[in-house]
TORPATI-345074 format. One record per residue (C-alpha): residue number from 1; z, y, x. Coordinates in Angstrom, 1 decimal. Layout:
<recs>
(NUM (Z Y X))
...
</recs>
This chain:
<recs>
(1 (149.9 173.0 119.3))
(2 (152.4 170.2 119.3))
(3 (152.0 169.9 115.5))
(4 (148.2 169.7 115.9))
(5 (148.5 166.9 118.5))
(6 (150.9 165.0 116.2))
(7 (148.4 165.4 113.4))
(8 (145.5 164.0 115.5))
(9 (147.6 161.0 116.6))
(10 (148.6 160.4 113.0))
(11 (145.0 160.5 111.8))
(12 (143.9 158.3 114.7))
(13 (146.6 155.7 113.8))
(14 (145.5 155.7 110.2))
(15 (141.9 155.3 111.2))
(16 (142.9 152.4 113.5))
(17 (144.9 150.9 110.7))
(18 (142.0 151.1 108.3))
(19 (139.6 149.6 110.9))
(20 (142.1 146.8 111.5))
(21 (142.5 146.1 107.8))
(22 (138.7 146.1 107.4))
(23 (138.4 143.7 110.4))
(24 (141.0 141.3 108.9))
(25 (139.3 141.4 105.5))
(26 (135.9 140.7 107.1))
(27 (137.3 137.8 109.1))
(28 (139.1 136.3 106.2))
(29 (136.2 136.7 103.8))
(30 (133.6 135.2 106.1))
(31 (135.9 132.3 107.3))
(32 (136.8 131.3 103.7))
(33 (133.1 131.6 102.6))
(34 (131.9 129.5 105.6))
(35 (134.7 126.8 105.1))
(36 (134.0 126.5 101.4))
(37 (130.3 126.3 102.1))
(38 (130.7 123.7 104.9))
(39 (133.9 121.8 104.5))
(40 (134.8 121.7 100.9))
(41 (133.1 119.1 98.8))
(42 (131.2 120.6 95.8))
(43 (132.2 119.4 92.4))
(44 (128.8 117.6 92.1))
(45 (128.8 116.4 95.6))
(46 (126.5 117.3 98.5))
(47 (122.8 117.6 97.8))
(48 (121.2 114.2 98.3))
(49 (117.9 114.6 100.2))
(50 (116.6 111.3 98.7))
(51 (117.0 112.8 95.2))
(52 (116.1 116.5 95.9))
(53 (113.5 115.9 98.6))
(54 (115.0 118.2 101.3))
(55 (114.5 116.0 104.3))
(56 (115.1 118.8 106.8))
(57 (113.9 117.9 110.3))
(58 (112.7 114.5 109.0))
(59 (110.3 116.0 106.5))
(60 (107.2 114.8 108.4))
(61 (108.5 111.3 108.0))
(62 (109.1 111.5 104.3))
(63 (106.8 108.6 103.3))
(64 (108.2 106.2 105.8))
(65 (111.8 107.1 104.9))
(66 (111.1 106.6 101.2))
(67 (109.6 103.1 101.9))
(68 (112.6 102.2 104.0))
(69 (115.2 103.3 101.5))
(70 (113.3 101.6 98.6))
(71 (113.5 98.4 100.7))
(72 (117.2 98.8 101.3))
(73 (117.8 99.4 97.6))
(74 (116.0 96.2 96.7))
(75 (118.6 94.2 98.7))
(76 (121.8 92.6 97.4))
(77 (125.0 94.1 98.7))
(78 (128.7 94.2 98.1))
(79 (130.6 97.4 97.2))
(80 (133.6 97.6 99.5))
(81 (136.6 99.9 99.0))
(82 (139.5 100.3 101.5))
(83 (142.4 102.7 101.6))
(84 (142.5 105.4 104.3))
(85 (145.5 106.1 106.4))
(86 (146.2 109.1 104.1))
(87 (145.7 107.4 100.8))
(88 (142.0 108.0 100.0))
(89 (139.7 105.4 98.6))
(90 (136.8 104.9 101.0))
(91 (133.5 103.3 100.0))
(92 (131.0 101.3 101.9))
(93 (128.1 99.0 101.1))
(94 (128.1 95.6 102.9))
(95 (124.8 93.7 103.5))
(96 (125.7 90.3 104.7))
(97 (123.2 87.6 105.6))
(98 (125.1 85.5 108.1))
(99 (128.9 85.5 108.5))
(100 (128.6 84.7 112.2))
(101 (126.0 87.4 112.9))
(102 (126.9 90.8 114.5))
(103 (127.7 93.7 112.2))
(104 (126.7 97.2 112.8))
(105 (129.0 99.8 111.2))
(106 (127.0 103.0 110.4))
(107 (128.6 106.4 110.1))
(108 (126.4 109.2 108.7))
(109 (126.4 112.9 109.5))
(110 (127.4 116.2 107.9))
(111 (126.5 116.5 104.2))
(112 (124.4 113.4 104.4))
(113 (124.4 109.7 103.4))
(114 (124.0 106.4 105.3))
(115 (121.0 105.4 103.1))
(116 (119.1 108.5 104.3))
(117 (120.5 108.9 107.8))
(118 (119.8 105.3 109.0))
(119 (116.5 104.8 107.2))
(120 (114.2 102.6 109.4))
(121 (117.1 101.7 111.7))
(122 (118.8 99.4 109.2))
(123 (115.4 97.7 108.7))
(124 (115.5 97.0 112.5))
(125 (119.0 95.5 112.5))
(126 (118.7 93.6 109.2))
(127 (115.1 92.3 109.3))
(128 (114.3 92.1 113.0))
(129 (117.7 91.3 114.4))
(130 (119.2 89.3 111.5))
(131 (122.4 91.4 111.6))
(132 (124.8 92.4 108.9))
(133 (125.2 96.0 107.9))
(134 (128.1 98.1 106.8))
(135 (126.9 101.5 105.5))
(136 (129.9 103.8 105.1))
(137 (130.4 106.8 102.9))
(138 (132.4 109.2 105.1))
(139 (135.3 110.9 103.4))
(140 (134.3 113.7 101.0))
(141 (130.8 112.1 100.7))
(142 (129.2 109.7 98.3))
(143 (131.7 107.4 96.5))
(144 (134.5 108.0 99.0))
(145 (137.3 110.2 98.0))
(146 (138.3 113.4 99.8))
(147 (138.0 117.1 99.3))
(148 (137.3 118.3 102.8))
(149 (135.3 117.3 105.8))
(150 (137.2 117.3 109.1))
(151 (134.4 117.0 111.6))
(152 (135.6 113.6 112.8))
(153 (139.3 114.4 113.2))
(154 (140.3 112.1 110.2))
(155 (136.9 110.4 110.0))
(156 (137.5 108.5 113.2))
(157 (140.7 107.0 111.7))
(158 (138.6 105.9 108.7))
(159 (136.1 104.3 111.1))
(160 (138.9 102.4 112.8))
(161 (140.1 101.1 109.4))
(162 (136.5 99.9 108.7))
(163 (136.5 98.1 112.0))
(164 (139.7 96.3 111.2))
(165 (138.4 95.4 107.8))
(166 (135.1 93.9 109.2))
(167 (137.0 92.1 112.0))
(168 (138.8 90.1 109.4))
(169 (135.9 89.6 107.1))
(170 (133.3 88.4 109.5))
(171 (133.1 86.3 112.7))
(172 (130.4 88.2 114.7))
(173 (130.4 91.0 117.2))
(174 (130.8 94.5 116.0))
(175 (128.7 97.5 117.0))
(176 (129.3 101.1 116.0))
(177 (126.5 103.6 115.3))
(178 (126.7 107.2 114.3))
(179 (124.2 110.0 113.9))
(180 (125.2 113.7 114.3))
(181 (128.8 114.2 113.0))
(182 (128.9 110.4 112.5))
(183 (128.1 110.1 116.2))
(184 (131.1 112.1 117.1))
(185 (133.1 110.1 114.6))
(186 (132.3 106.8 116.4))
(187 (132.9 108.3 119.8))
(188 (136.3 109.5 118.7))
(189 (137.1 106.0 117.5))
(190 (137.0 104.8 121.1))
(191 (140.5 106.3 121.6))
(192 (141.9 103.5 119.4))
(193 (142.9 100.0 120.5))
(194 (139.7 98.3 119.3))
(195 (139.2 94.5 118.8))
(196 (137.6 92.6 121.7))
(197 (134.5 91.9 119.6))
(198 (133.5 95.6 119.5))
(199 (130.7 95.3 122.0))
(200 (129.1 98.7 122.0))
(201 (128.5 102.2 120.5))
(202 (125.1 103.8 119.7))
(203 (125.7 107.5 119.7))
(204 (122.8 109.5 118.3))
(205 (122.9 113.4 118.7))
(206 (126.6 114.0 118.5))
(207 (128.6 117.1 119.4))
(208 (131.4 117.3 122.0))
(209 (134.1 119.3 120.1))
(210 (134.3 120.6 116.5))
(211 (135.1 124.2 117.7))
(212 (132.0 124.2 119.9))
(213 (129.6 123.1 117.3))
(214 (131.1 125.5 114.7))
(215 (130.9 128.4 117.1))
(216 (127.3 127.5 117.8))
(217 (126.4 127.3 114.0))
(218 (128.2 130.6 113.2))
(219 (126.7 132.5 116.1))
(220 (123.1 131.2 116.4))
(221 (122.4 129.8 112.9))
(222 (124.2 132.5 110.9))
(223 (123.9 135.4 113.4))
(224 (127.6 136.3 113.0))
(225 (130.0 137.3 115.8))
(226 (131.4 133.8 116.5))
(227 (133.9 134.9 119.1))
(228 (135.6 137.3 116.7))
(229 (135.5 134.9 113.8))
(230 (136.7 131.7 115.5))
(231 (140.4 132.5 115.3))
(232 (140.0 133.0 111.5))
(233 (137.9 129.8 111.1))
(234 (140.4 127.8 113.2))
(235 (143.3 129.1 111.1))
(236 (141.9 128.5 107.7))
(237 (140.2 125.2 108.6))
(238 (143.7 123.9 109.5))
(239 (145.7 125.5 106.8))
(240 (143.3 124.9 103.9))
(241 (141.1 121.9 105.0))
(242 (143.7 120.3 107.3))
(243 (141.0 120.1 109.9))
(244 (142.0 121.2 113.4))
(245 (138.8 122.3 115.2))
(246 (140.5 121.9 118.5))
(247 (141.9 118.5 117.8))
(248 (139.6 116.5 120.0))
(249 (137.0 116.5 122.7))
(250 (134.7 113.5 123.0))
(251 (134.3 114.1 126.7))
(252 (138.0 113.4 127.3))
(253 (137.9 110.3 125.2))
(254 (134.8 108.9 126.9))
(255 (136.5 109.3 130.3))
(256 (139.0 106.6 129.2))
(257 (136.8 104.1 127.4))
(258 (135.5 100.7 128.7))
(259 (133.2 100.1 125.8))
(260 (129.4 100.5 126.6))
(261 (127.7 103.5 125.0))
(262 (124.0 104.2 124.4))
(263 (123.5 108.0 124.1))
(264 (120.4 109.2 122.2))
(265 (119.3 112.8 121.7))
(266 (116.2 114.8 121.2))
(267 (115.6 117.8 123.5))
(268 (114.1 119.8 120.6))
(269 (117.3 119.6 118.6))
(270 (118.1 123.0 117.2))
(271 (121.3 122.1 115.4))
(272 (123.4 120.0 117.9))
(273 (122.4 121.2 121.4))
(274 (120.9 118.5 123.7))
(275 (123.3 119.4 126.5))
(276 (126.2 118.1 124.4))
(277 (125.0 114.5 124.7))
(278 (124.3 115.1 128.4))
(279 (128.0 116.2 128.9))
(280 (129.2 113.2 126.9))
(281 (127.1 110.9 129.0))
(282 (128.4 112.4 132.3))
(283 (132.0 112.1 131.1))
(284 (131.6 108.5 130.0))
(285 (133.5 106.1 132.2))
(286 (132.0 102.8 130.8))
(287 (128.6 101.2 131.1))
(288 (126.2 103.7 129.6))
(289 (122.5 104.3 128.9))
(290 (120.7 107.5 127.9))
(291 (117.6 107.7 125.8))
(292 (116.1 111.2 125.8))
(293 (113.4 111.9 123.1))
(294 (111.4 114.9 122.2))
(295 (112.6 115.0 118.6))
(296 (114.4 117.5 116.5))
(297 (117.9 116.9 115.1))
(298 (118.5 113.3 114.0))
(299 (114.8 112.5 114.0))
(300 (114.6 110.5 117.2))
(301 (114.0 107.2 115.5))
(302 (111.0 108.3 113.4))
(303 (109.6 110.5 116.2))
(304 (109.6 107.7 118.8))
(305 (110.1 104.5 116.8))
(306 (108.7 102.0 119.3))
(307 (110.7 103.3 122.2))
(308 (113.8 103.7 120.1))
(309 (113.7 100.0 119.2))
(310 (113.1 99.0 122.8))
(311 (116.2 101.0 123.9))
(312 (118.3 99.4 121.1))
(313 (117.1 95.9 122.2))
(314 (117.8 96.7 125.9))
(315 (121.2 98.0 125.1))
(316 (122.1 95.0 122.9))
(317 (121.0 92.6 125.7))
(318 (122.9 94.6 128.2))
(319 (126.2 94.4 126.3))
(320 (126.1 90.6 125.7))
</recs>
């Protein structure tokens, strides 16, 4: 009887060991697949919606977007390159029309480009406001170097370097604008000691914390057990991509800022939940405004163009 009990225990331990091994293999495989798919830059770069025609949530506005980008591409600009804090060559396009005019620094989102992301918006700033534009390629995008995306952890340091560059190059006020991951990038930048001429931030549909948005994407968009997979994702994101998904929380940063922020988010957003901007807004300790639209992800400008411009004008007047 004792031998039989020992045999059962032995088989149970073997079974548990096999299950644990399978669990580890599953977690590691899925984590590596997801990180390679999401964070690691493809050899040919990310798919460009302007070239391949995949406009995502902005598909209904394809004609207007193409007209806007065609106009942008007709303008003269200066290719700017700066060195990042960790030695990468970062690229931006600078559209200057008046050295004393304000500059809006634009940070695009995940797997995107500033030309696409800010279509229509740069028309407003350049043509209607007479401002200068700096359209940045975030690291691991476009002409900027970098192998991995870090969800804003390193990108916000890049944004800070762009601010210092523009502060020396021009004489006007500086505004930061980001959409989606670019929004979280500019909000994170608020933790730095910024020049006095940084007058405001326009934060369109950003997330609160990398871990929270990754958990949402893995769980709801990929229908995978996010709770089980997050330890694996956190580990490999840090060890392979040098991206700590727990490195920051925009809500904590916003509690300490004194720079005005305009928050924008569509309540039909299926990618970055609307409540994340609500939480950012509630946490913000500076002067703040909130513009709620009924748009899907990153489509607020085209969905409610007139009201979007009105809010931008109101915010700019408010920050002077």
